[in-house]
C-alpha positions, 0 to 999 in steps of 0.5 A, spaced: 500 500 500 502 507 498 502 512 503 503 520 502 506 525 508 502 530 509 507 535 510 513 532 507 509 530 499 513 523 501 510 517 498 512 510 500 510 503 499 509 499 505 506 492 506 504 493 513 498 499 514 500 506 517 496 510 521 497 516 524 502 522 524 502 525 517 501 519 514 495 518 510 493 512 504 495 515 497 492 513 491 494 515 485 499 520 481 504 523 486 502 531 486 507 536 485 511 537 491 512 545 494 519 545 496 520 550 502 526 552 504 529 553 510 528 559 513 535 563 514 538 562 521 538 569 525 545 573 524 550 572 531 550 578 535 556 582 536 561 582 542 558 589 545 564 595 542 569 596 548 569 604 550 572 608 546 579 611 550 575 618 550 569 615 553 566 618 559 565 612 564 560 613 570 564 610 576 558 610 580 555 605 576 561 600 576 561 595 581 567 593 585 570 587 581 569 592 574 573 598 579 578 594 580 579 592 573 578 598 571 585 601 576 589 594 573 587 596 565 589 604 567 596 601 571 593 605 579 596 602 585 589 600 590 595 599 596 590 595 600 584 598 598 577 593 598 572 597 600 569 600 594 570 608 597 577 607 597 577 604 591 573 610 588 578 614 592 585 611 589 582 612 582 580 618 582 587 620 586 591 617 581 587 619 575 582 625 574 576 622 572 569 625 573 565 620 578 558 622 575 
């Protein structure tokens, strides 16, 4: 017996009855099948651009970890500073950056 897949249009011969899914009994000439192309995959998001050298940095919005990283990138010694306010002071004393 012949069966046709209603989604793909594929036709198969099977000695066993097939039921369910998208398979239906098929009698007659095979119908032309419209080929559906796969949709294009979504573009991969590019990583966020790093701030420009002249870009302003709002120190009040940075976390302690980000402040420590900024100090390291700028070559600023934090001494033994571990508190946020102490790290901010060390950065501001070493480099004239606006706190806004």
